[in-house]
PLY file of the C-alpha trace (Angstrom):
ply
format ascii 1.0
element vertex 306
property float x
property float y
property float z
element edge 305
property int vertex1
property int vertex2
end_header
-13.59 38.25 -7.59
-12.92 38.86 -11.28
-10.85 35.64 -11.79
-13.69 33.59 -10.25
-16.25 35.23 -12.54
-14.00 34.53 -15.51
-13.62 30.86 -14.63
-17.37 30.50 -14.11
-17.85 32.00 -17.56
-15.50 29.36 -18.94
-17.32 26.54 -17.17
-20.83 27.70 -18.09
-20.16 29.17 -21.51
-16.98 28.35 -23.37
-16.67 24.86 -21.87
-19.80 23.85 -23.81
-18.07 24.49 -27.14
-15.15 26.84 -27.69
-12.85 28.35 -25.09
-10.13 31.00 -25.40
-6.66 29.53 -25.73
-3.19 30.90 -26.27
-1.25 29.33 -29.16
2.46 29.59 -29.87
3.93 29.80 -33.37
7.56 29.92 -32.38
9.82 26.92 -31.75
9.87 27.19 -27.97
8.30 29.63 -25.51
9.23 29.73 -21.82
6.43 29.36 -19.27
7.28 31.34 -16.11
6.03 30.58 -12.60
5.18 34.27 -12.09
4.72 37.26 -14.42
8.44 37.99 -14.10
11.19 36.90 -16.50
13.50 36.38 -13.50
11.16 33.79 -11.95
11.50 30.01 -12.37
10.71 28.45 -15.75
7.98 25.82 -15.22
8.18 24.44 -18.75
7.90 25.38 -22.40
5.13 25.87 -24.93
6.21 24.20 -28.17
5.41 25.32 -31.70
1.67 24.94 -32.53
0.87 24.05 -28.91
-2.16 25.74 -27.31
-3.12 26.14 -23.65
-6.25 27.71 -22.07
-5.93 31.49 -21.77
-6.90 33.25 -18.51
-7.57 36.99 -18.58
-6.24 37.81 -15.11
-6.65 41.40 -13.94
-3.73 43.30 -12.47
-0.82 41.44 -14.11
1.79 43.14 -16.27
0.42 43.58 -19.80
3.68 42.16 -21.09
2.52 38.72 -19.92
-0.36 36.39 -20.74
-1.64 33.79 -18.25
-2.30 30.16 -19.25
-3.33 27.02 -17.37
-0.77 24.26 -16.71
-1.07 21.40 -14.19
-4.06 23.13 -12.50
-2.10 26.33 -11.86
-1.24 29.52 -13.73
1.79 29.89 -15.98
2.91 33.13 -17.60
4.20 33.74 -21.14
5.77 36.88 -22.59
3.50 38.22 -25.31
4.83 38.73 -28.84
3.58 38.54 -32.44
4.05 34.74 -32.49
1.76 34.29 -29.47
-1.89 34.49 -30.43
-5.18 34.16 -28.54
-7.54 31.90 -30.47
-10.54 29.65 -29.82
-10.05 25.96 -29.08
-12.84 23.45 -29.51
-14.31 21.19 -26.83
-14.04 21.30 -23.06
-10.98 22.65 -21.27
-8.89 19.58 -20.28
-9.16 19.11 -16.52
-5.37 19.23 -16.09
-5.30 22.80 -17.49
-8.32 24.10 -15.58
-7.45 26.61 -12.85
-10.17 27.53 -10.36
-9.05 30.27 -7.93
-10.06 29.75 -4.32
-12.74 32.22 -3.14
-11.69 35.08 -0.85
-11.56 34.06 2.83
-14.77 34.53 4.78
-13.44 33.94 8.28
-12.98 37.65 9.28
-16.74 38.31 9.11
-17.66 35.24 11.18
-15.12 35.86 13.93
-16.73 39.17 14.89
-19.92 37.43 15.99
-18.41 34.61 18.06
-16.92 36.72 20.92
-20.39 37.86 22.00
-21.59 34.30 22.67
-18.48 32.63 24.06
-17.78 34.82 27.14
-21.29 34.39 28.57
-21.95 30.69 28.01
-18.61 28.91 28.29
-17.20 29.96 31.69
-19.84 27.91 33.59
-19.23 24.72 31.57
-15.43 24.99 31.60
-15.30 24.78 35.38
-17.09 21.41 35.45
-15.28 19.58 32.60
-11.75 19.31 34.16
-13.00 16.65 36.63
-13.92 14.28 33.79
-10.83 15.04 31.68
-8.47 13.74 34.37
-9.94 10.22 34.30
-10.11 9.64 30.51
-6.36 9.61 29.59
-5.43 7.16 32.37
-7.78 4.35 31.33
-8.21 3.09 27.74
-8.40 6.04 25.35
-4.91 5.78 23.82
-4.02 2.16 24.42
-6.93 0.38 22.75
-7.79 2.67 19.79
-4.39 3.10 18.10
-3.54 -0.52 17.19
-6.99 -1.34 15.89
-7.65 1.74 13.74
-4.34 2.44 11.98
-4.26 -0.71 9.76
-7.89 -0.17 8.81
-7.26 3.47 7.97
-4.27 2.73 5.72
-6.07 -0.03 3.82
-9.22 2.08 3.50
-7.18 5.04 2.26
-5.47 2.86 -0.36
-8.81 1.48 -1.48
-10.37 4.93 -1.69
-7.48 6.28 -3.80
-7.73 3.33 -6.18
-11.50 3.75 -6.30
-11.02 7.43 -7.09
-8.70 6.51 -9.99
-11.11 3.92 -11.39
-14.01 6.37 -11.14
-12.07 9.13 -12.87
-10.93 6.83 -15.68
-14.38 5.37 -16.29
-13.80 2.00 -14.56
-11.30 0.42 -16.98
-9.58 -2.94 -16.39
-8.37 -2.54 -12.79
-5.20 -4.56 -13.45
-4.15 -1.80 -15.88
-4.56 0.99 -13.31
-2.40 1.94 -10.34
-1.77 4.94 -8.09
1.11 6.26 -6.00
-1.15 8.59 -4.01
-0.39 11.61 -6.19
-1.20 10.33 -9.67
-3.31 7.69 -11.38
-1.53 5.60 -14.00
-3.36 3.76 -16.79
-1.61 1.25 -19.03
-2.98 1.48 -22.59
-2.47 -1.90 -24.25
-2.68 -0.51 -27.79
0.37 0.04 -29.97
0.58 3.64 -31.20
3.21 6.05 -32.46
4.60 8.43 -29.83
2.58 11.36 -31.21
-0.67 9.37 -31.25
0.01 8.17 -27.68
0.62 11.77 -26.56
-2.63 12.94 -28.20
-4.60 10.04 -26.69
-3.41 10.86 -23.16
-4.33 14.54 -23.72
-7.84 13.49 -24.83
-8.12 11.58 -21.56
-7.13 14.80 -19.69
-3.65 13.53 -18.80
-0.08 13.26 -20.06
2.23 10.51 -21.20
4.09 9.01 -18.26
6.84 11.15 -16.70
9.47 9.63 -14.39
11.30 11.99 -12.05
13.01 9.59 -9.62
14.34 6.09 -9.03
11.40 5.49 -6.71
8.94 6.14 -9.54
10.99 3.95 -11.88
10.61 1.05 -9.43
6.88 1.78 -9.04
6.26 1.60 -12.81
8.47 -1.49 -13.15
6.36 -3.31 -10.53
3.12 -2.10 -12.14
4.13 -3.56 -15.53
5.37 -6.78 -13.91
2.02 -7.24 -12.18
-0.06 -6.73 -15.38
2.13 -8.51 -16.77
3.71 -6.60 -19.68
7.47 -6.81 -20.22
7.95 -5.19 -23.64
9.06 -1.55 -24.15
6.48 1.23 -23.68
6.49 4.90 -24.64
7.10 7.48 -21.93
6.61 11.25 -22.31
10.30 12.19 -22.70
11.52 13.79 -25.96
14.15 16.15 -27.38
12.35 16.94 -30.64
12.71 20.69 -30.02
16.46 20.78 -29.45
18.92 17.88 -29.53
19.72 16.51 -26.05
17.53 19.09 -24.32
15.08 16.61 -22.86
11.65 17.56 -21.58
8.45 15.80 -20.67
5.19 15.77 -22.62
3.86 18.28 -20.05
6.57 20.78 -21.10
8.60 20.41 -17.88
12.38 19.99 -18.41
13.76 16.61 -17.31
16.25 16.52 -14.40
16.35 12.76 -13.73
17.61 10.24 -16.32
17.93 6.46 -16.46
19.57 5.74 -19.83
20.73 2.39 -21.10
24.50 2.25 -21.77
25.74 2.79 -25.32
22.99 5.21 -26.30
25.29 7.40 -28.43
26.81 4.52 -30.42
23.78 4.25 -32.71
24.30 5.89 -36.12
20.73 7.21 -36.01
21.15 8.97 -32.68
20.49 12.49 -34.01
16.97 11.55 -35.17
16.03 9.41 -32.15
13.97 11.98 -30.30
11.43 9.84 -28.37
11.98 7.55 -25.40
10.87 4.05 -24.33
10.89 2.42 -20.88
12.59 -0.97 -21.25
11.25 -3.48 -18.72
13.86 -6.08 -19.69
16.55 -3.60 -18.57
14.84 -3.04 -15.19
13.25 0.20 -16.36
16.18 1.83 -18.14
15.41 4.11 -21.08
16.36 4.14 -24.74
15.72 6.82 -27.35
13.99 5.85 -30.59
13.06 7.26 -33.97
9.29 7.73 -34.17
8.54 9.44 -37.49
10.12 6.83 -39.79
13.00 9.04 -40.97
15.80 6.71 -39.85
14.13 3.29 -39.57
11.84 3.71 -42.62
8.98 2.57 -40.40
6.97 4.37 -37.73
7.51 2.56 -34.44
4.49 1.76 -32.28
4.40 0.74 -28.62
1.84 0.61 -25.79
2.07 3.45 -23.25
1.01 4.70 -19.83
-1.10 7.83 -19.33
-0.64 9.77 -16.09
-3.38 11.77 -14.33
-3.18 13.94 -11.23
-5.50 12.75 -8.44
0 1
1 2
2 3
3 4
4 5
5 6
6 7
7 8
8 9
9 10
10 11
11 12
12 13
13 14
14 15
15 16
16 17
17 18
18 19
19 20
20 21
21 22
22 23
23 24
24 25
25 26
26 27
27 28
28 29
29 30
30 31
31 32
32 33
33 34
34 35
35 36
36 37
37 38
38 39
39 40
40 41
41 42
42 43
43 44
44 45
45 46
46 47
47 48
48 49
49 50
50 51
51 52
52 53
53 54
54 55
55 56
56 57
57 58
58 59
59 60
60 61
61 62
62 63
63 64
64 65
65 66
66 67
67 68
68 69
69 70
70 71
71 72
72 73
73 74
74 75
75 76
76 77
77 78
78 79
79 80
80 81
81 82
82 83
83 84
84 85
85 86
86 87
87 88
88 89
89 90
90 91
91 92
92 93
93 94
94 95
95 96
96 97
97 98
98 99
99 100
100 101
101 102
102 103
103 104
104 105
105 106
106 107
107 108
108 109
109 110
110 111
111 112
112 113
113 114
114 115
115 116
116 117
117 118
118 119
119 120
120 121
121 122
122 123
123 124
124 125
125 126
126 127
127 128
128 129
129 130
130 131
131 132
132 133
133 134
134 135
135 136
136 137
137 138
138 139
139 140
140 141
141 142
142 143
143 144
144 145
145 146
146 147
147 148
148 149
149 150
150 151
151 152
152 153
153 154
154 155
155 156
156 157
157 158
158 159
159 160
160 161
161 162
162 163
163 164
164 165
165 166
166 167
167 168
168 169
169 170
170 171
171 172
172 173
173 174
174 175
175 176
176 177
177 178
178 179
179 180
180 181
181 182
182 183
183 184
184 185
185 186
186 187
187 188
188 189
189 190
190 191
191 192
192 193
193 194
194 195
195 196
196 197
197 198
198 199
199 200
200 201
201 202
202 203
203 204
204 205
205 206
206 207
207 208
208 209
209 210
210 211
211 212
212 213
213 214
214 215
215 216
216 217
217 218
218 219
219 220
220 221
221 222
222 223
223 224
224 225
225 226
226 227
227 228
228 229
229 230
230 231
231 232
232 233
233 234
234 235
235 236
236 237
237 238
238 239
239 240
240 241
241 242
242 243
243 244
244 245
245 246
246 247
247 248
248 249
249 250
250 251
251 252
252 253
253 254
254 255
255 256
256 257
257 258
258 259
259 260
260 261
261 262
262 263
263 264
264 265
265 266
266 267
267 268
268 269
269 270
270 271
271 272
272 273
273 274
274 275
275 276
276 277
277 278
278 279
279 280
280 281
281 282
282 283
283 284
284 285
285 286
286 287
287 288
288 289
289 290
290 291
291 292
292 293
293 294
294 295
295 296
296 297
297 298
298 299
299 300
300 301
301 302
302 303
303 304
304 305
């Protein structure tokens, strides 16, 4: 009950202005799936990054709980991890609302008293009608006519859900794969400004974890149409060649263009673009102007969980 009360306090109180957040002042902090250093690492909190803090009862005092991707993550406390106040509303992607305790045990105790007395008389009469229904039209006529309608309606409802969540932007710039909404932002920004803009919209810069998603984004850009490079959320600004997504999750799938290491500026090219002209292959770029003496700007895609 205590976690629910805490979240309600966040929604009704802190969410109006400030909310408690946990901020890291070390280069990289592991985010564990459970309050156990032997559990899986879900991602990393980078230096100066902050995430909503959740004061969960009963966990090891060694750990602090934060919100990531609508679930809890756990960080080992130390002097470089501080609980502060962050301004504004908690971004929806970091909000964790625990499900209430199950109520079914209390309701099941009352049902046995009514079912034994009333149902035996009706059960004896229904089998005569059940035998005729399956042999006529129930399964032969309904299946072909409803399944196409259901799939098209489902697709429309998912797209409608995306458009509603994003404030009804240009529909040609929005798409969904059933798990996420994707919004193409046709404004050229630096990688850092693109990352911050997606966070303000309660999302992340695009992450690509499979060839299937690569093809999906390629088709989305072709349909818009936009065929120039765009920023994606991949970077190795924390440690060279240790790639992770804007969300803090380490990358396991890659789709690099050939010859990536030939460039003399490779060591300072820490941000990644999706190259439509190369059928969605990636290239790393300098973003802060150190190597190219100019800050590169590209459009980008923000990703939101449905």
